N, C-alpha and C positions, 0 to 999 in steps of 0.2 A: 492404289497407286503409292509407291514408295516415296519417301522424302527426297531421295536422290533424283527421282524422275520428275519432280515438280519444278516449275520455274520459280527460282528464288531471287530475291532482290537484296542488294546490299543496303546498309542503313541509309546511305546517301540516296540511292535509287528509290527506296521506299518513302523516304522523307519528301523527295521531289514529287512522287506519285500522290502523296497525301497533302502536298502543298504546305508543309511545316518544316521547321528547322530540325536537324538531327537531335538537338538538345531536348526537344519535346519527346522524341521517341526514347531517349535515354531516361528521362524523368518517368515516363510511363512504365518503363522496365523496372526502375528502382522501386516504385511503389506497388509493383505487382499487378498493374492494370493491363498492360499489353507488352509481352516479352517476345523477343525474336524466336522464331520457330527453331532456328539452329544457332547455337553458340559454339564456335570452334575454339580449340585450345590456343590458337594464335591470336584470339581476341576478336576475330571477325564475326559479325552478326548478320544473319540472313532472315528475311521475312518472306512468307509465302503470299500469293495473291489473295487467298481467302481471308487473310488478316486485314486486307483493305476494307472488307465489309465490316469487320469488327471495329476498325478504326472509325469508319463512318458512323457506326452506332454511338461510339463514344463522343464524337463531335456533335451529333444530334442531341444527345443528352446534355452535353455541356451548354449548347445553345438554349436548352430548356432550363438553364440555371441550376442544374443538378451538380452538386459537389463531386469531385473525383472519387472520394472515399465511398460515397453512395453509389456511384456508377460501378465501382469495383465490387461492392457487395451485391448489387443487382446482377452483374455478369457472373458472379460465382454461384448465385442461387436462382438464376432465371428459369422461367417456365412459360409456356404459352399463356397460362392464366395470369401470371405476374405481369407479362407484357401488356395484356389487355387492360389490366387495372392501372398500370403505369401510364399508358397512353390515354386512358380516359381522364385521369387526373390532370395530365399535362395539357390535354385538349381544353379542359375547363379553364385552366390557367391562361392559355393562349387567348381564349375567347374574352376573358376579363381584361387582358392586356390590350386587345383590339378595341374593346369598349372604352378603356381609359384613353387610348390614343385618339379615338374618334372624338371623345369629349374634349381633349386637348386641342385637336384640330378646330373644333367649333369655337373654342375660346380664342384661338389665334385669329380666326377669320372675323370674329366679332370685334376684337381689338383693332384689327386692321381697318375694318369698315368704319368704326367709330373715329379713329384717327384721321382717316381720309376725309370723312364728312366734316370733322372739326376744321381741317385745313381749308375747306371750301366754304366755310361759314363766315359771313360778315357779322362780327360780334357787336358792331355798333347799331345794328338793326333790331327793332322790336317787331315781332310778327304775331299774328293771330291765326291759329290753325285749328281745323277740325281733326281730332285724333281719335283713332279707333280704341276700342276697349283693350286693356292689357291686364294680364294676371301678374300679381306681385307676391313674392314671399316677404312677409314683414316680421320684424323683431317684436319682442314684447315692448310694452309701453316704456319709453325712456324720458318722458316729459318731466322736467324739474328733478331728474335723478342725480345722485351724487357721482363723483368721478369713479369710485370703485364699482358702483352699480352700472355705470355706463360701460366700463371695461368688461364687466361680466356679461352684459347684454350683447356687446359686439362679439365677444369670444364665443358665446353660445350660438349667435347668429351665423358666424363663420363655420362653426362646427356643423350646424344644421345643413348649410349649403353643401358642405363636403360629404356628410353622411348620406344625404338624399341624392347626391350626384346630379344637382340641378344647376350648378354654376356654369353658365355658358359664356362668361367673359364680360357681361354687362357690369358697369360700375355699381358699387353699393351707394345708394343715395339716402337722403333724409326727407321725411314727410313733415310738413309744418301745417298746423291747424290754421284756419281763418283767424281765430282769436289772436294767436301770436303774431301773425302777419300784420294785423291791424294795430297791434300794440308795439310793433317794431322789434319784437323779440325773435329775430330771424335765426339765431343759432340754437333755439330751443326746440329740437326735433321731438315729434311725438312718437314716430317709429323710424327705424331704418328699413330700407327695402331693397329688393333686387328683382329685376325683371326676369320672368321665366319664359323659356322657349318651350319646355315640356312641363306638364303638370304632374307631379308625383301623386300616386294614389294615396288616399286616406290622409291628405294634407290640407289643412285649412289655408286658403290663400285669399288675399285681398284683391278685389276687382277695381282697377282704376277705370272709372266710367268713360265711355265714349262721349265726346262733346267738344266744346270750344275751350281752347287753352291759349293763353298769352305766353310767348316765349321770349326770353332775353338771356344775355350772357354777361357774366361778371369775370373780369380779369384781375388776378392778384389775390391778396389776402382777404380773409373773411372780415377783417376789421373795417374794411371800407365797403362791405356789401350793401350797407344801408343806402348808399348813394345809387346803386343799381336798382334796388327795390323802389326808391323814390321815383325813378324814371318809369318803372313798370306800372306802379300804382297811378301815376299821372296819366300814362297811356290808357289804362283801364277807365279812368274817370272821363277822359276826353272822348273815348269811344262809347260812352254811356253804357258801360257794362257793370255787372254786379259780381263781386268777388265770390268765388265758389268755396267749397269746404276745405280743399287741400291745395298745397303748393309742394312741388317736388324739386329737389335740388340734387344734382350729381356732377362730379367732375367729368369733363370730356377730354381734358388734357391735364395730366398730373405728373408725378415724379417719374413715371415709366417712360414719358415722352418728352418732358421739358426739364430744364435745370432750374430748380428754385421755385418756391411757392409764389413768388411775384409773377410768375408766368403761367400759373395754373389758370384754367378756364372752367368756370362753373356754369352749367346750364340750369336755368331757372324756368320751371314750367308751372304756370298759375292757372288753376281751374277757374273759368269765368262763365257767367250766364247773361243772357240778355235781360234787361229790366222789363 
């Protein structure tokens, strides 16, 4: 079929067909990516319908984050084998993006549920609940560590969560030993922890035991948290319970949802046993 017998489109018509501005076509022509099939002496440019398929390929590769110069090189050197290799690589990249988006969706849903539950909670109440076993990822020991050591520990812990791709949106909390609770040393964490929804392979995790826990809430700065602990320990004594090995602290409302540390809400979960 000769060029004269083909249906040709003006730049404006072809731009409308491709749903882009004419300037996009001019740019593609300037860099040698997609040039009009016909350029007349009077300056008019014409595209053929088969070039719409070529434009669609360019747009698909752009959506796959492929730079224009790489697209140009591919189109100049393309072969069926190259196409298969390119699509295989891009398919793997898309699968990774889907996995990352699914993980982000899980984090959003977890944060949403956590905030909703926090708004429905009576912070003045102390309760005792039976809690199921949970798996926790824990940091290295940070008891009595220096500020630089604490910074390193939390940095390594965050990196570990990211590398293992197990951060599902739960807040990072602190574990306090029975000894420190009894001594009133409430800000001296033994470990940092994060609750796990999925358990990564070949990873050592801590098991938070199933059993009875006393739960209370502290509003505001840590400097007054001893008052909340006093109420919790008094409750445990009145209920004739024995303090367990671990206490777990985590923010359920923090800077992401409230303005200022005076409005933070800390959930305190104390392991207890019947005497």
